[in-house]
N, C-alpha and C positions, 0 to 999 in steps of 0.2 A: 504494500500500500504506500502511496505517495500523496502528500498534501501540498497544495500550492497556496501560499498566502499572498494575496495581491492587495497592496495598500495604495489608496488614492488620496492625495492631499488636495483639498479644495479651499478656496477663499471662504471665510465665514458666511458671507452673503449667498453662497451657492450650495451649501450643504443640503438644505431642505429641498431645493430645486432638483438637485441631482438624485436624491433618494426617491422623489416623486416620479421623475422621468424613468429611473431604473425600474421601479415597481410597475409602471404602466407599460413600458416598451421593451426594456432590456431583459428582465428576469425570465420571462417565459422562453424567449429565444435561447438564452444562455443555458438555462436548466435543461431544455430539451436536448441540447447537444452535449454539454459537459457532464450532465448527470448529477453527481453527488455534491450539492451545496451543503457543506458542513456548517456554515454559518456566515452571516453578514452582520458586521458590528460597526458602531461609531465609537469614537474615543471621547472620554470624559476627563481624563487626567493625562498629563504628559503632552505629547504632540497632539494638539486639538484639530478639529475639522478634518478628520480622516475617516474614510470608509474602508473597512478591511473585510475582504472576502476570503473564506477558506474553502477550497475545492478539493475533493478526494478523487484520486485516480488509481487504477489497478497497477500502473507502471509508468515509467517515463515515456515509453512508446505510446501507451494509451493516451497520455496527456498530449503528446505531439499530434497524434491523429485527431483527437477531439478539437484541439485548438485550431488546427488547419481547417477542419470542417466548419467550425464556427466562423473563422475569418473569410471563408468563401461565400457565406450567405449574404445576399444583397440586403436583407432586412437588418442583419447585424452591422453591415457596413454603414447603413443609413443611421442606425442608432449611435455608432461610434462617432460619426461625423457631427452628430448633434451634441454629444456630451464631452468629447475630447477638449473643446475650448474651455470647459469649466475646470480642468485639472491644472494644478500647479506642478505636480510631479506624480509619477507612478513608480511603484517598486514591486518586484515579484521575488518571492523566496520559495524554494522547494524544500519541504520538510519531510524527513524520513523518521517515522516513529521509532522510538527505542523499543527493544524487545518486550519490555514489561508494560508498554503503553497500551491503553484501551481505546477503542474507537477506530 
């Protein structure tokens, strides 16, 4: 199992807008292709105005295949064109669970 943690930094004035657009337009497209959304979070302490997604994949190859399929969808491309200007920065980390980790 492999998890990807994607963090998006937004200006304070755009956080609620982004979450609304994602809920309306992005979530269903992304979940249909990527599959396992382990969670979507916003930050309250530390670096603020961040949205963090955690996605689960069977393997690195599974992640590559699913991400490529998502990127090829015209509906996803239109969604990205709409929300990308809202981001200050984006970060992606791949997490491998420790042997004793659950989930």
